[in-house]
C-alpha positions in Angstrom: 278.3 153.1 266.2 277.5 149.6 264.7 273.8 150.0 264.2 272.6 153.3 262.8 269.1 154.0 264.0 269.0 151.2 266.6 268.4 153.7 269.4 264.9 154.2 268.0 264.0 150.7 269.0 262.6 150.3 272.5 263.7 147.6 274.8 262.0 144.2 274.6 260.6 145.0 271.1 261.4 141.9 269.0 260.6 138.2 269.3 263.4 137.4 266.8 266.7 139.0 265.8 268.5 137.5 262.8 272.1 138.1 261.9 272.4 136.7 258.4 275.0 136.5 255.7 277.9 135.3 257.9 278.3 138.5 259.8 280.6 137.6 262.7 283.8 137.5 260.6 283.4 141.2 259.8 283.5 142.5 263.4 286.1 142.5 266.1 285.5 140.7 269.4 284.7 144.1 271.0 282.2 144.9 268.3 280.6 141.5 268.7 280.2 142.2 272.4 278.4 145.5 271.6 276.2 143.8 269.0 275.1 141.1 271.4 274.4 143.7 274.1 272.1 145.5 271.7 270.4 142.3 270.5 269.7 141.5 274.2 268.3 145.0 274.8 265.8 144.8 271.9 264.8 141.1 272.3 261.7 140.2 274.3 262.5 138.1 277.4 261.6 134.8 275.6 263.0 136.1 272.2 265.4 134.2 269.9 268.6 135.2 268.1 269.5 133.4 264.9 273.1 133.8 263.7 274.0 132.3 260.3 277.6 131.3 260.1 279.7 129.1 257.9 281.9 126.3 259.0 284.9 127.6 257.0 287.2 124.9 258.2 284.8 122.2 257.1 284.6 123.9 253.7 288.3 123.8 253.4 288.5 120.2 254.2 285.6 119.1 252.1 286.3 121.5 249.2 284.3 124.4 247.8 281.9 122.2 245.8 
């Protein structure tokens, strides 16, 4: 299970779901599919998802400073 306690949230509960802290690199593609399914389940029909990610390739090109 990727989200402990998520089953306690009803469908169409949230206006916004935020995945912060560069989360996607820590999950497999199959886990990501499950995560997005759960996000879709708990989001209201006109809700938003915000995913904070880093452009690591740009960081490598530009440098870490």
